[in-house]
C-alpha positions in Angstrom: 0.0 0.0 0.0 1.5 3.4 -0.9 1.4 6.5 1.2 -1.3 8.1 -1.0 -3.6 5.2 -0.1 -2.6 5.4 3.5 -3.6 9.1 3.5 -6.9 8.3 2.0 -7.6 5.9 4.9 -6.2 8.2 7.6 -8.6 10.9 6.4 -11.8 9.1 7.2 -11.9 10.6 10.7 -11.0 14.1 9.5 -13.1 17.0 8.5 -14.8 17.2 5.1 -12.3 19.8 3.8 -9.3 17.7 4.7 -10.9 14.7 3.0 -11.5 16.7 -0.1 -7.9 17.9 -0.1 -6.6 14.4 0.3 -8.7 13.2 -2.6 -7.9 15.9 -5.1 -4.5 17.0 -4.1 -3.4 20.6 -4.8 -3.4 22.8 -7.8 0.2 23.0 -8.8 2.3 24.6 -11.5 4.8 21.8 -12.1 5.7 22.9 -15.6 6.5 26.5 -14.9 9.8 28.0 -13.7 9.0 31.4 -12.3 12.7 32.1 -11.8 13.3 31.7 -15.5 10.7 34.4 -16.2 12.3 36.8 -13.7 11.2 37.8 -10.2 7.8 39.5 -9.9 7.9 43.3 -10.2 6.7 43.8 -6.6 9.8 42.1 -5.1 12.4 44.4 -3.5 15.8 44.6 -5.1 17.7 41.4 -4.2 21.4 40.9 -3.5 22.2 37.8 -5.5 25.7 36.3 -5.0 27.7 36.1 -8.1 29.2 32.7 -7.6 28.3 29.3 -6.1 28.0 29.0 -2.3 28.7 25.7 -0.7 29.0 27.1 2.8 25.3 27.1 3.7 23.1 24.3 5.1 20.8 22.1 3.0 17.3 22.7 4.3 14.7 20.0 4.6 11.1 21.2 5.0 8.6 18.8 6.6 4.8 19.6 6.5 2.5 17.9 8.9 -0.7 18.3 6.9 -4.0 18.4 8.6 -3.2 20.7 11.6 -1.1 18.7 14.1 -2.0 18.8 17.8 0.9 20.6 19.4 -0.5 19.9 22.9 0.3 16.2 22.2 3.5 16.6 20.1 5.0 18.5 23.0 2.7 18.2 26.0 2.7 20.9 28.7 2.3 18.6 31.8 3.5 21.5 34.0 0.4 23.6 33.2 -2.2 22.8 35.8 -5.0 22.9 33.3 -3.6 20.4 30.8 -5.1 17.3 32.3 -8.4 18.8 33.2 -9.2 20.0 29.7 -8.2 16.6 28.2 -9.4 13.9 30.5 -9.3 11.2 27.9 -6.6 12.1 25.4 -3.8 13.8 27.6 -0.4 12.2 27.5 0.2 10.7 31.0 2.6 12.7 33.1 6.3 11.5 33.2 6.0 10.7 36.9 2.9 8.6 36.6 2.8 4.8 36.8 1.2 4.5 33.4 3.4 2.5 31.0 2.4 5.0 28.2 3.7 8.0 30.2 5.4 10.9 28.6 9.2 11.7 28.5 10.1 14.8 30.4 12.1 17.3 28.5 12.3 19.7 31.4 10.0 20.4 34.4 7.1 21.6 32.2 7.1 19.9 28.7 7.2 16.3 27.7 7.4 14.2 24.5 4.7 11.5 24.0 5.9 7.9 23.6 5.4 8.1 19.9 8.3 10.6 19.6 10.7 8.7 21.8 13.2 8.5 18.9 13.7 12.2 19.2 14.8 12.2 22.8 18.5 11.5 21.9 18.4 14.3 19.3 17.0 16.7 22.0 19.6 15.6 24.6 22.4 16.1 22.1 21.2 19.7 21.7 20.2 19.3 18.1 16.4 19.5 18.4 14.5 22.6 19.3 10.7 22.3 19.8 9.0 25.8 19.6 5.6 25.9 21.3 2.7 28.3 21.0 3.9 29.2 17.5 2.2 29.4 14.1 0.6 32.0 12.0 0.1 35.1 14.2 -1.6 37.3 11.6 -4.3 35.1 10.2 -7.0 33.2 12.1 -8.1 31.0 9.2 -9.2 27.6 10.2 -9.4 26.4 6.6 -6.8 23.8 5.8 -6.5 25.0 2.3 -6.1 28.7 3.2 -3.8 28.1 6.2 -1.5 25.8 4.2 -1.3 28.2 1.4 -0.5 31.2 3.6 2.1 29.3 5.5 3.9 27.9 2.4 3.7 31.3 0.7 5.3 33.0 3.8 2.6 35.7 3.9 -0.9 35.7 5.4 -4.1 36.5 3.6 -2.6 37.0 0.2 -3.8 34.8 -2.7 -1.9 36.9 -5.2 1.5 35.6 -4.0 2.0 32.7 -6.3 5.4 31.6 -5.2 6.6 29.8 -2.1 9.0 31.0 0.6 11.6 28.4 -0.2 11.2 29.0 -3.9 12.1 32.7 -3.3 15.1 31.7 -1.3 16.4 29.6 -4.2 15.5 32.4 -6.7 17.5 34.9 -4.7 20.6 32.9 -4.0 23.4 31.5 -6.1 23.5 27.7 -6.6 25.4 25.8 -3.9 27.0 23.8 -6.8 27.5 25.4 -10.2 25.5 23.8 -12.9 23.5 21.5 -10.6 20.3 20.5 -12.5 18.4 19.8 -9.3 18.4 22.4 -6.5 15.1 21.6 -4.9 12.9 18.5 -4.8 9.4 17.9 -3.4 9.2 14.2 -2.4 5.4 14.2 -2.1 2.4 12.9 -4.0 0.3 15.4 -5.9 2.9 17.6 -7.6 5.1 20.4 -6.5 4.1 21.8 -3.2 3.4 25.5 -2.9 6.6 25.9 -0.7 8.7 25.3 -3.9 6.5 26.8 -6.6 8.6 29.2 -8.6 11.9 27.7 -7.6 14.7 27.3 -10.2 15.7 23.8 -11.0 13.2 22.2 -8.7 10.9 19.2 -9.5 8.2 17.1 -7.8 9.6 13.5 -7.5 7.6 11.1 -5.4 10.1 8.3 -5.7 13.7 9.2 -6.8 14.8 5.7 -7.3 12.2 5.1 -10.0 12.2 8.6 -11.5 12.5 8.6 -15.3 10.7 8.9 -18.6 8.7 6.3 -20.4 11.4 6.4 -23.0 14.9 7.9 -23.0 15.4 10.2 -26.0 18.8 11.4 -27.0 19.6 15.0 -26.0 19.5 16.0 -29.7 15.9 14.6 -30.0 14.9 16.5 -26.9 16.4 19.7 -28.2 14.5 19.3 -31.5 11.2 18.6 -29.7 11.4 21.7 -27.6 13.3 24.0 -30.0 10.3 26.2 -30.7 8.8 26.0 -27.2 8.5 28.8 -24.7 11.9 29.3 -23.1 10.9 28.4 -19.5 9.2 25.2 -20.7 12.2 24.3 -22.9 14.6 24.9 -19.9 12.4 22.8 -17.6 12.4 19.9 -20.1 16.2 20.0 -20.4 16.6 20.2 -16.7 14.3 17.2 -16.2 16.3 15.2 -18.6 19.6 16.0 -16.8 17.8 15.2 -13.5 16.9 11.8 -14.8 20.5 11.0 -15.7 21.7 12.4 -12.3 19.3 10.4 -10.2 19.9 7.2 -12.2 23.6 7.5 -11.2 22.7 7.2 -7.5 22.3 3.7 -6.0 19.2 4.3 -4.0 18.4 0.6 -3.6 21.9 -0.2 -2.4 22.2 2.8 -0.1 23.4 1.8 3.4 22.7 4.3 6.2 25.5 5.2 8.6 25.5 4.5 12.3 23.1 1.6 12.0 20.2 4.0 11.3 17.0 2.3 10.2 14.3 4.3 8.3 10.7 3.1 8.6 9.4 1.2 5.6 6.8 3.8 4.8 6.6 6.4 2.1 7.7 9.1 4.6 10.6 7.0 5.9 11.8 6.1 2.4 11.7 9.8 1.4 14.1 10.6 4.1 16.3 7.7 3.1 16.3 9.0 -0.4 17.2 12.5 0.8 20.1 11.1 2.7 21.4 9.3 -0.4 21.1 12.5 -2.5 22.8 14.6 0.1 25.7 12.2 0.4 26.0 11.9 -3.4 26.8 15.7 -3.4 24.6 16.5 -6.4 24.1 20.1 -5.4 20.7 19.6 -3.7 19.8 22.6 -1.5 16.2 22.1 -0.6 14.1 19.0 0.1 10.4 19.0 1.0 8.4 16.1 2.4 4.8 15.8 3.5 3.2 13.5 6.1 -0.6 13.7 6.3 -3.2 12.4 8.7 -3.1 15.0 11.5 -6.7 16.1 11.3 -7.7 14.3 14.4 -11.4 15.2 15.0 -12.2 11.8 16.5 -10.5 9.1 18.5 -7.2 10.9 18.4 -5.2 8.2 20.1 -2.4 10.3 21.6 -0.5 7.4 23.1 -2.0 4.2 21.7 -4.0 5.1 18.5 -3.9 6.8 15.2 -1.9 9.9 16.3 0.5 7.7 18.2 1.2 5.8 14.9 1.7 9.0 13.0 4.1 10.3 15.6 6.1 7.0 15.5 6.5 7.4 11.8 7.6 11.0 12.1 9.9 10.5 15.1 11.6 7.3 13.8 12.2 8.9 10.4 13.7 12.1 11.8 15.7 10.2 14.4 17.2 7.9 11.7 18.0 10.8 9.4 19.8 12.6 12.3 21.8 9.5 13.1 22.6 8.8 9.5 23.4 12.3 8.1 24.4 14.4 11.1 26.1 11.8 13.4 28.2 9.7 11.0 31.9 9.9 10.3 31.1 12.7 7.9 28.6 15.2 9.3 26.6 17.0 6.7 25.3 20.6 7.1 21.6 20.1 7.2 18.8 21.9 8.9 15.3 20.4 9.2 12.2 22.4 9.8 8.9 20.8 10.7 5.7 22.8 10.4 1.9 22.5 10.3 -0.8 24.9 9.2 -2.4 25.3 12.7 -2.8 23.6 16.0 -5.8 22.1 17.6 -8.4 23.2 20.1 -7.2 23.1 23.7 -10.3 21.1 25.0 -10.9 17.6 23.7 -14.3 17.2 21.9 -17.1 14.6 22.5 -15.5 12.2 20.1 -12.2 12.0 22.0 -10.5 14.1 19.3 -9.7 17.8 18.8 -11.0 20.4 16.5 -9.1 23.1 14.5 -7.2 25.6 16.7 -4.4 28.1 16.5 -1.1 27.8 18.3 0.9 24.6 17.8 4.5 23.2 17.8 7.2 23.5 15.2 10.5 21.6 15.3 14.0 22.7 14.2 16.7 20.0 13.9 20.3 20.3 13.1 23.8 20.6 14.4 23.6 24.3 14.2 20.3 24.6 16.0 20.3 25.8 19.6 18.3 22.8 20.9 18.1 20.8 24.0 15.4 23.2 25.3 11.8 24.1 24.4 11.4 27.6 23.2 8.1 29.1 24.3 6.5 32.3 25.5 3.8 30.3 27.2 0.4 31.9 27.2 -1.3 29.4 29.5 -4.3 27.0 29.2 -6.7 28.6 31.6 -9.9 29.7 29.8 -9.2 33.4 30.3 -5.8 32.9 28.8 -7.0 31.2 25.6 -7.7 32.9 22.3 -11.5 33.2 21.9 -11.8 31.1 25.1 -10.7 28.0 23.2 -7.3 28.1 21.6 -3.7 28.2 22.5 -2.5 31.7 21.6 0.2 32.2 19.0 3.0 34.1 20.8 5.8 33.4 18.3 5.2 34.0 14.6 6.6 31.1 12.5 8.4 33.5 10.1 10.7 34.5 13.0 12.0 31.0 13.1 12.2 30.5 9.3 13.8 33.9 8.7 16.6 33.2 11.2 17.3 29.9 9.5 17.3 31.6 6.1 19.7 34.3 7.2 22.1 32.4 9.4 22.1 28.9 8.0 21.2 29.5 4.3 23.3 32.7 4.1 20.5 34.6 2.4 19.8 38.2 3.6 16.9 38.9 1.2 14.3 38.5 4.0 11.9 41.1 2.7 11.6 39.2 -0.6 11.3 35.8 1.0 8.8 37.0 3.7 7.1 40.1 2.2 6.0 42.9 4.4 7.2 41.3 7.6 10.1 42.3 9.9 11.1 39.1 11.7 12.2 39.1 15.3 15.3 37.0 15.9 14.6 34.3 18.5 18.1 32.8 18.9 17.2 29.5 17.4 20.4 29.0 15.5 24.1 29.1 16.2 25.5 32.4 15.0 
């Protein structure tokens, strides 16, 4: 069973909008290369480096689609209201006798058992959970809208056609001169909005089987697209070079370092493929991966059900990637960011699930992340402290986190282009 089929089944407990999105996918522009057409006129003047830059990190973007429940991903057992508002779905406290109890990160926050594989990453100082974060300037509870705004890097703007990572690539020199594949979206349903408009970027659901139904000679390809629109011709040529490049990597024979074991799921295999591409030094700068099924309106299963299974897949995949890529004999410069469109309601509902909310949890992972702590300006879970009396307040805008990663780890200072009309606040999430 493939991940697309899994997502269809996972969505049966989700809201109608999420089920519709799972069925039809997203409207994507996989054949267009906005960078080849030039940056939009509204963009500020950018400072584009004149040569390749191999000193910056590779960034891996992970999207938890469906609105992941941050109060389970990193549960605030130190808040006196946590257990009373969630009598059936709370993660048991670390000092309880319950075999499914949480793992204390400090004296206030804990990981659920499903994310146990991330504890060593946290203890090593390479994992930073950020709580009560999200989209501060939009209150949309629509999956489609909230996902689009987050991936675009700007709230409430349907005219912004490109994604924030696409604009990063469009305003930075390649890490490796002549690399045909700078960005890859390892997701079903085409190029995700995060990468729409990115130069030399493609949607590839399975890199080890990526190819064409037939392999024309380059001269044939040139003839076929000789009279085509220049961006389309460039995209076709790049795709052919990418086929040749990926076919040179032994994905099936790849052996992870440090005894790392990736889950045998679509998500786990995607991270295994990313590791192989990074180690092959093909010039990849951005990877994007989705994992769906977080719209937990009923029977959430925080420690022994559906959400627990989702968290095991997420945590085991990230833990294996950290051990394989960041802890081997050769340690690669990689930063992972994990985001979701919104969090969930603070109180559980009558179906032992949670409805759409506001504040949630994002994760940053990497050797140059100031981890080993939970970053939060905690607003509290008492009713009078909640937004609209029901939701965890967003006290840290997600763009503060991403902008610092872009500036300090990706060496790109064009923040007003990447996050239009926003002045980010530095939160100290990365090593200077």
